[in-house]
C-alpha positions in Angstrom: -1.3 -25.5 3.8 2.5 -24.7 3.8 4.6 -25.9 6.7 6.6 -23.3 8.6 10.1 -24.9 8.1 13.2 -22.9 9.0 13.9 -22.4 5.2 10.5 -21.0 4.6 10.8 -18.7 7.6 14.1 -17.4 6.4 12.8 -16.8 2.8 9.7 -15.1 4.2 11.8 -12.9 6.4 13.9 -11.8 3.4 10.8 -11.2 1.2 9.3 -9.2 4.1 12.4 -7.0 4.2 12.2 -6.2 0.5 8.5 -5.6 0.7 9.0 -3.3 3.8 11.6 -1.3 2.0 9.5 -0.7 -1.1 6.3 -0.3 0.9 7.8 2.4 3.1 9.2 4.2 0.1 5.9 4.3 -1.8 3.3 4.1 0.9 1.6 1.0 -0.5 2.2 -1.5 2.3 4.5 -3.9 0.5 1.8 -6.5 0.0 1.9 -5.9 -3.8 5.4 -7.4 -3.7 5.0 -10.0 -1.0 1.9 -11.7 -2.3 3.4 -12.6 -5.7 6.6 -13.9 -4.0 4.7 -16.2 -1.6 2.1 -17.3 -4.2 4.3 -17.6 -7.3 7.7 -18.1 -5.8 7.0 -20.3 -2.8 3.7 -21.8 -4.1 1.6 -20.8 -1.1 -2.2 -20.9 -1.6 -3.3 -17.4 -2.6 -5.5 -16.9 0.5 -2.6 -17.9 2.8 -0.2 -15.4 1.0 -2.8 -12.7 1.3 -3.3 -13.4 5.1 0.4 -13.2 5.8 0.7 -10.0 3.6 -2.1 -8.2 5.5 -0.3 -8.8 8.8 2.9 -7.2 7.4 0.8 -4.3 6.0 -0.3 -3.6 9.6 3.4 -3.6 10.7 4.5 -1.3 7.8 1.7 1.2 8.6 2.7 1.4 12.3 6.4 1.9 11.5 5.9 4.4 8.7 3.2 6.4 10.5 5.4 6.7 13.7 8.4 7.9 11.7 6.5 10.5 9.6 4.1 11.9 12.2 6.5 14.6 13.2 7.1 15.8 9.6 3.4 16.8 9.0 3.3 14.6 5.9 0.3 12.6 7.2 -3.0 14.3 6.6 -4.9 13.0 9.6 -8.2 14.8 8.7 -8.2 13.4 5.1 -7.1 9.9 6.3 -9.8 9.6 8.9 -12.4 10.8 6.4 -11.5 8.3 3.8 -10.9 5.4 6.2 -14.7 5.0 6.9 -15.2 4.0 3.2 -12.0 1.9 3.2 -12.8 -0.2 6.2 -16.3 -1.0 4.9 -14.8 -2.1 1.6 -12.2 -4.2 3.4 -14.7 -6.3 5.3 -16.7 -7.0 2.1 -13.4 -7.9 0.3 -12.3 -10.4 2.9 -15.7 -12.2 2.7 -15.6 -12.2 -1.2 -12.1 -13.6 -1.3 -13.4 -16.9 0.2 -15.7 -17.5 -2.8 -13.2 -16.9 -5.7 -10.7 -19.2 -7.2 -7.0 -18.7 -7.1 -6.7 -18.0 -10.8 -9.4 -15.3 -10.6 -7.7 -13.6 -7.7 -4.4 -13.7 -9.7 -6.0 -12.1 -12.7 -7.6 -9.4 -10.6 -4.3 -8.7 -8.9 -2.6 -8.3 -12.3 -5.3 -6.1 -13.8 -5.4 -3.8 -10.7 -1.6 -3.3 -10.6 -1.3 -2.7 -14.3 -4.0 0.1 -14.2 -2.2 1.6 -11.2 1.1 1.6 -13.0 -0.3 3.5 -16.0 -2.0 6.0 -13.7 1.4 6.7 -12.1 3.2 7.0 -15.5 0.8 9.7 -16.5 1.8 11.8 -13.5 5.6 11.4 -13.8 6.3 15.1 -14.6 3.5 16.7 -12.6 3.5 18.1 -9.1 0.6 19.1 -6.8 2.4 21.4 -4.4 1.6 25.1 -4.0 4.9 27.0 -3.2 3.1 29.8 -1.4 3.1 28.6 2.3 0.2 30.9 3.1 -2.1 29.7 0.4 -5.6 28.7 1.6 -5.8 24.9 2.3 -9.5 24.3 2.2 -11.2 22.0 4.6 -8.9 19.0 4.1 -5.7 20.4 2.6 -2.3 20.5 4.3 1.2 21.9 4.3 4.7 20.4 5.1 8.4 21.1 4.6 9.6 19.7 1.3 13.3 19.2 0.7 13.0 19.6 -3.1 11.5 23.0 -2.8 13.6 24.0 0.2 10.7 25.3 2.3 7.1 24.9 3.3 4.6 23.9 0.6 0.8 23.6 0.6 -1.8 21.6 -1.3 -5.6 21.5 -1.6 -7.7 18.3 -1.7 -9.9 18.1 -4.8 -12.6 15.7 -5.9 -13.4 14.3 -2.4 -16.3 12.2 -3.6 -14.0 10.5 -6.0 -11.5 9.9 -3.2 -14.3 8.3 -1.1 -15.4 6.0 -3.9 -11.8 5.0 -4.6 -11.2 4.3 -0.9 -14.1 1.9 -0.8 -12.7 0.1 -3.8 -9.2 0.2 -2.3 -10.5 -1.4 0.9 -12.3 -4.1 -1.0 -9.2 -4.8 -3.1 -7.0 -4.7 0.0 -8.8 -7.6 1.7 -9.6 -9.4 -1.6 -6.0 -9.5 -2.8 -4.0 -9.0 0.4 -2.2 -5.9 -0.7 -3.2 -3.2 1.8 -5.1 -0.8 -0.5 -2.3 1.7 -0.8 -1.7 0.5 -4.4 -5.0 2.2 -5.3 -5.1 5.1 -2.7 -1.7 6.6 -3.5 -2.3 7.0 -7.3 -5.8 8.3 -6.7 -4.8 10.8 -4.1 -1.9 11.9 -6.2 -3.4 11.9 -9.7 -7.0 13.0 -9.0 -7.3 14.5 -5.6 -4.4 16.9 -5.8 -2.3 15.4 -2.9 1.5 15.5 -3.5 3.3 12.2 -3.8 5.0 12.3 -0.4 1.9 13.3 1.5 -0.2 10.8 -0.4 2.2 8.0 0.5 2.4 9.0 4.2 -1.4 9.4 4.5 -1.9 6.1 2.7 0.6 4.4 5.1 -1.4 5.7 8.0 -4.7 4.4 6.6 -3.6 0.9 5.4 -3.1 -0.4 8.9 -6.7 -0.1 9.8 -7.8 -1.5 6.4 -5.5 -4.5 6.7 -6.7 -5.3 10.2 -10.3 -5.4 9.0 -9.4 -7.9 6.3 -6.9 -10.0 8.3 -9.6 -10.9 10.8 -11.6 -12.6 8.0 -8.6 -14.8 6.9 -7.7 -15.6 10.5 -11.2 -16.8 11.1 -10.9 -19.2 8.2 -7.7 -20.7 9.5 -5.6 -19.3 6.6 -3.0 -17.3 8.6 0.2 -19.2 9.3 1.4 -17.5 12.5 5.1 -18.5 12.4 5.5 -17.3 8.8 3.5 -14.2 9.4 5.9 -13.4 12.4 9.0 -13.9 10.2 7.5 -11.6 7.5 6.5 -8.9 10.0 10.1 -8.8 11.5 11.5 -8.6 7.9 9.1 -5.8 7.1 10.1 -3.8 10.2 13.8 -4.0 9.1 13.0 -3.1 5.5 10.7 -0.2 6.5 13.4 1.4 8.5 15.6 1.5 5.4 12.8 2.7 3.2 12.0 5.6 5.6 15.6 6.7 5.4 15.7 6.5 1.6 12.4 8.3 1.1 13.8 11.6 2.2 16.6 11.4 -0.4 14.8 10.2 -3.5 13.0 12.7 -5.7 9.2 12.3 -6.1 9.6 11.8 -9.9 11.8 8.7 -9.3 9.4 7.3 -6.7 6.6 7.4 -9.2 8.8 5.8 -11.9 10.0 3.0 -9.5 6.4 2.3 -8.5 5.1 2.1 -12.0 8.0 -0.2 -13.2 7.6 -2.6 -10.3 3.9 -2.8 -10.6 4.1 -3.6 -14.4 6.5 -6.4 -13.7 4.3 -7.9 -11.0 1.2 -7.5 -13.1 2.7 -9.4 -16.0 3.7 -12.3 -13.7 0.3 -12.6 -12.0 -1.7 -12.3 -15.2 0.5 -15.0 -16.8 0.0 -17.3 -13.8 -3.8 -16.7 -13.6 -4.5 -17.4 -17.3 
């Protein structure tokens, strides 16, 4: 188990800040960046890295949800519907993680992030918004003001059963790998459920806090959460999230998707190489 030295605390704070920045921009919690840094860069045991990451995911979710609640980007009805499946998967994932080896977890992490990256690349040039602000929303659709379109836009939620199934898997992966689940939810909501990128990211950020809490409890119960390092990471994430929230309103959705795909491919390659 790593010792919480001042150097480790400072490095964890900086890593948390970067993870918070990217996590707030993309709605994926930041764990997908923090876990590889702690595991590969600082050589933390995978379970300890995942435990710290899940605590920062809770912090990112709180910050981003509070900042975006007034912009109507968060689809509360959709988020609460999917969260039932996600939380169930998160509890099972936290239990399963205790039985798998570090190399297996690293390979799973790499495979999941690579698949997610390819899903995002396929959607680079597509948008899900309906420019007619009076268009019917269906039971779970939504509308919000979009800077790119210069007005209110609408969207409809499609393939809800697929979204529920993906949310269960996302919850399982979240606790199993310590990455918050947004890395699966955002691409699925955007690519297959018809939710625009910004709304998908905001709704995912709202959901991942509950998901991460369910998984973090399992790691804490096994003594794998290093409180001092988790605190440093959470503070860093809060700082980074503030910057990410500011940037997210200025960056086009196309570039958000491209950034997410590139970063995920790099992280995937590193984790697969380490796990083999």
